[in-house]
N, C-alpha and C positions, 0 to 999 in steps of 0.2 A: 457293507451297510452304508446307506447314504445318510448324511446328516444335514439338517437345517437348510432352511433355505439359505565470485572471484573471476572474472572473465579469462578464459583460456584461449590460446590461438586455435584456429580450426584444425590444423595438422596436429597440434599438441593434444587436443581432445581425442581425435581419432586414434592417435598412436598410443596414448596412455590407457585408452580403453582396453587394449589388447596385449600390449607388450609386457612380457614377464621379466623384462630386464630393468624396468624403472622402479624407483621406490614409490611407496604409497603412504599417505598420511596415516599416522597411528591414532589410536583413540585418545591419546594425550596431546596430539598436535605435533608430534615429532615425526621422524621418518625411520623406517626400518628397511634394511636390505632384504631382497627376496632370496630365500633359500630354495633354489630351483629343485634340489633333491627332494624337498618336501612334497612336491607336486606329483612325483612319479613313484614314491615308495609304496610297496604293497601294504594292504591292510593286514593287521595281525589276525591270526586265526583263533577260533575258540579253543580253549583248553579242553582236556578230556573230562574235567570235573563237571558232572551233571549233564553229560552229553545226552541228548534226547529228552531233556526235561522240558516241561511246559513253562518254566520260569527262566528268564534270561536276565543276567546282571551285566551291565556295562560298567567296567571297573577301572578307575585310575586316571581318567581324562579330565580336562577342564570342561566344565559344564556352563553353557550360556542358556539360561532357562527361558529367555524371551521377554521377561518382565522388565529388563533394563537395569537390574542391579549388578553389583560386582560379580565377576565370574566365580564359580565354585571350583577351587582347585582340588585335584585328586578326589573327584566325586564318584558317586555310584548312582546309577539309574537302574531300577528294577522293573521288568516287564512281565506281566502275567495276564493271560486271557485277552491279549490284544491291547491292553491299556497299561499305563504307567501306574505302578503301585507305590513307588517311593523314589525320592530324589534327595540326596544328602551327601555329606562328607563321608569318605570311606571309613574314617575312624569311628564314626558315630552311627552308621547305617548297618543294620543286621541284614546279611545276605542269606537267604534260605540255603541250607546245606545241599539241597538237590538242584540248585540253580545252575544252569549253564553259564559259566563265566567267560566273558569276552573282554580282553584287555583293550582299553582305549588310551593307554599311556602315550603321551606325546601327541595326543589328538584333542580337537575341540568337538564336543558333543553339543548339538543344538537342535531346535525344532526343524522338522522338514520345511522346505521353502514353499511359499504360496505365490504363484505367478497370477496376477489379477487381469492379464490381458493376453490371451493366446487365441490362435485360430487353428483348431485341429484339422480343418479341411485343407490346410495349406502346409507345404513342406519346404518353402524357400524358393520355389520356382519363380522365374522372372517374368512370365507372361501368363496372366490370369485366364485369358480366353483359351489359350492353348491348353493350359492345365485342366480347365473344365472339359474341353473336348476329349482329352486323353483319359482323364481319371474322374470326371464328374459322376459317373455311375459306379465308381469303385471305392466310395468313401468308407463304408463299414467293413469291407473285406480286405482292403489294402491300405488306404491312406491314413485314416484316423487311428488304427492300431499302431502304426509306425510312430505317429506323433505322440501318442500316449506313452508308448514304451520309452521313447527318447526323453520326454519330460521326466518321467519317474527315475530313469537312470542318471539324470543330472541332479537329483536331490529334490525335485519338485514333487511333493507328495499331495498337493492340492493345487487346482488351477481353475480359473474362471474363463470359459470360452465365450467370446463376445461376437457372435455372428456366424450362424450356420443354419442349414435346413433343420427344423426342429425334430423331424422324424429321425434324421441321421444322428444328430448329436444326442438325443435322448436314448437311442439304441446303443450308442457308444457308452454312455453312462451306465446303462443296464449291463452291458458286457463287462465293464470294469467292476461294478458292484457285485456281479455274480461270480467274479473270479475267473472269467473265461479268457480275459486278456489282461496283461499288466498295464497299469496306468495310475495317474493321480486321482484323488477324489475330485469329481467334476461338479462345478457350479456353472450353469449354462443360461444363456439368454435366448437361444433360438435365433430368429431372424433379426436383421436390422429393420427397424420401423422408420420409414422415410416417406417423402412425397411420392416417389416412384422409383423402381429399379433403374440404375444407370443404363444397363443394357439388358436385352431380353433374356439372355442365358442366366442372369443373376436372379430371376424371379423366385426360385425356390428358397433363397436365403435373404433376399431383400424385398420386403413387402411394402407396397404402396398403401398409404392410408389417406383417404380423401375426405372423410367426414367424421364428425364427432361420434355418430352411431357406430361407424366402422371401427373407430379407435377403441371404443368401449368393448365391442364384441370381440375384437382381435385380442385385446389384453386378457379378457375373461377366458377366452379359449386357451391361450398360452398358459394361464394360471392353472386351469383344469388339467392340462397335460403334465404339469409338474415342473415348468420352467422356474428358475430361481431368481431371475432378474429381467428387467425389460431394457432393451437397447434402442436408444433413440438417436438418430443422426439428422443433420441438416434441418434442425428444428426452426432455424431462422427463415426457412423457405416454406414452412407450414403455416396454415391458419392457426392463430394462437388458441382458438377454441379447441382445435384438434389436439394441440400440445397439452392443454389443460386436461382434456378428457383422458389422454394416455396416462398422465401422471396421477390424476385422481383415482382412476380405476386400478392402476397398479398398487397404489398405496392402500386402497380399500381391500385389496387381496393380500396385503402383507408383503408386496414385492417392491424392492428398491428400483429406481430408474437411473440408468447410466446413460450419459449423453456425450457426444463429441464436443470438444471445446477448441476447435481449430480457429474459428472466427469470433471476433468480439461479440457480434450480434447473436451468434449461437449461444454464447455464454450468457448474455443478458436475458435472452428468452428463457433459457434453462433456469436461471436464477429466479425469474419472475414466477415460474410455475413449480418450483420446489424440487428440481432434479437433485438427486442424492450424491452423484459421483460424476465428475467430468473426466474425459480421457484426452490425452495428448497435450503437447505444448509446442511442438516443433514445426508443424506444417502450416500454421497461419502466416500471413504476410505482414502483420503488424510488427513494428520493431520492439514493442513491449506492451504490457497490459495497461490500458488507460486508468486514470485514477478512479473513475466511477465504478469500474469493474473491481478494482482492488479493494475499494471501500466496502462493496457488497460482500466480497469474499471474507474480509475481516469480520463483518457483522455476523456471518454464518459459519465462522471457522470451527465452532465447537461441534457442528453436525455435518459439515461438508467434507467430502473426500475427493482427492484428485490423484489420478494415475497418469503421470506425465509422459511415459514412454519416450525418454530422451535419446535412447541409443540407436534406433533403427537407421536414421540418416547417417550417423557417424560410422556404424558398422558397415553400411553399404559403401561409404566413401573409403573406409579402410580396406575393404575387400577389393574394391575396384582400382584404387590408386596406390596404396601403400604396401599391401601384402596379398597380392593375388594368389599366392601359394596356399592361402587358407582354403581355397576351393579344392585343393588336392589332399586335404586332411581327411583320412578315412573315417574319422569319428562321426561326421555328420551323415554318413551313409549307413549308420547303424540300423539294422533291421530292414533295409531297403532291398528289393530286387535290383540286380545290376542295371537292367534296362531303365528302371525308374530313376535311379541315381544318376545315370549317364544323361538322361533327359534333363534333369535339374541342372547338372553341371553345364550342359550345352546352352541352356537358357540364360546362363549367367556369364557366358563367354565374352560378352560385350556389355559390361555393366554401364558404361557411359551412354549407351543407347536406351536404357530403361527410362520410363517416364519419371520415376522418382528422382533420377539423377539431375534433371533440370532444376530441381528445387534447391540443390546444395548451395549455390552462391547467395541466395536471398535468405535462406532459412537457418543454416548452420551457425553463422556468426551471432544469431540472436538467441540461441539455445540457452547459454549460460545466464544471460540477463533475465530472460523470462522464467527460467527455473528458480533463480534467486528471488524474483518477485513473488512467485507462488509460495515459496518457503516463508517469506516475510509476513504473509497474510495469516499464517497459522493454520491453514487448512491441513487436514490430515492427509499425508501423501503416502501412496502405496506403490510397491514395485509391480510393474506390468511391462510387457516387452513388445507386444504386437507380434509375438513369435509365430512364424509361419509365412510372413510376408517375404519378399525377395531378400535373400542373404541372411535372414533371421532364422537360423536353424534351431530346432527345438532342443538340441543337445547342449547348446551353449548360450542361448539368449539371456537367460536369467542372471547368470553370474556377470555377464558383460554389462547389463543394466546396473547391477549393484556396484560394480567396480567404478563405473562412470559417476554414480552419485557421490562416491568418496572423492573422486577427482574434482567434483563440483562443490566440495566443501561440506558435505553432510557427515557428521560424526559416524564412524562405523557402527556403533551400537544402534543408532537410529536407523541406519540402512537395514540392519538385520531385523529390527522390529517392523520396518516397512514391508518386509517380506514374510513376516510371521504373525506377530501380535495384531497389528492393525487390520490386515486383510481378514483374519479370523473374526474380528469384531464386526467389520462391515458385513461379512457373510452371515452374521448371527450364529456363528459356529464356535465361538470362543470357549464354550463349555467343553468342547471336544478336541479342538486343534489350536495351533498357534503358539503354545507354550509347553514347556516340560514341567508337568506337575501331576501329582497323584490324581487319578481319575480321568485324565485326558487320554485320547488315543495315543498309542506309542508310534507316532510319526516322528522319527528321529533320524538325523544324519550325523555323521562324524567325518571330519577332515583332518589331515595331518597339517599342523601349523595353526596359526592364530588369525582368523579373519578380522579381528580388531586391529591388527597391525598390517595385514595384507589381505584384502578382500578377494584377491585373485586365487587364493588357495581353494576357493569354491569351484574352480575349473575342474578339479578332480576330487570327487566325493568318494571317500573310501568305504564308508558303510552307509547303508540305507535301510531303514525299517519303515514299513507302512502297516499300521494296525498290528504291530508286533511281529509281522512276518518279515524276515530278513530278505531283502531284495538283492543286496550285495554285502 
């Protein structure tokens, strides 16, 4: 069923993003050593009590409900009919006698993750043109189901796709909603709206908008098809009347507008016309955000959202320079035909030759400063990964972004809310997802260990429920 529309060194950032040997800041500002055994221990199995019941009780774990309050120790969460019916202390919560009990002792139970920037049409390949030549006509039968399965298996129970052929991404959403393939709840933008496609082969998913009339007609058409949000890029290159027409028409249809925020003028134009959510912080050339932009962000901070996607450049650098063995980890090959996985692996054999790589020296040193500036303005920040672009595999992009936020000084509880509560509110789906509370969908994950003291425990999600159905 579908619902609602501290400056660190460059090498230090890339290394701490992935290394399970380093300590991570705790929720109280201290440090905790990583218990590596917690990452690989198997999940407990259900007891025989109530086996086959339509009611499930997760019993005994620490519960982080997503609202930001203190953890609930030795908690109980009860699922019935795909939704949560009760959350409370084990000593005070009645468990139906016929419920199937699943022990979550020694685990943290929390809402399923929401990744606010994914690309289902991509699987980490290093050459977009070759990828399109090989698999451009295999999106719905091969590529997108792999992406969907990997995201769900990593604990991402909802995701926002920002850039795809609308026919293909809407068909994927239908397949997932119908239970034909496993995947997260999808919120989709359809195509990038821009001045013109960069290259001819991109025309199915990058739509050129040349007039105000075309802008209004295009947005109205996407709204009729069931698109959830409008994706605008390179708005500083557009006639501002066209930008205004896109935003006004989207808002009239009840759709938010998401826009790139790489360049300062992109941001200024977007702010002038009421864009709701900016994406990215690392690819612009400016050393920091100028004061006029920061002041406007402060003025709009109660209604403006930002998805910074800080991890892609660092993940690519880590994979290319520090730990190339990551490419030999079989986990990113999950669900892939061998030939497809080998093609991706071959495309990444010389990461230093990729176009993105040339951005490292000028961009990476500015990430921490620009991220801190955005935080200071008070805009609501959300976890998004650009998952699917080169080296950003769907099976591990989300936890890497979350771990990096902790390294950049964000309190772990706020990081968790940036991947649960706030995305649900932006998507206008907070009555159904984003927190653990009676009446919400039972989108629930459980991990061994405590993400408040080590966010990297999310690398291995032991239990996954989506709509009450146990995925793992």
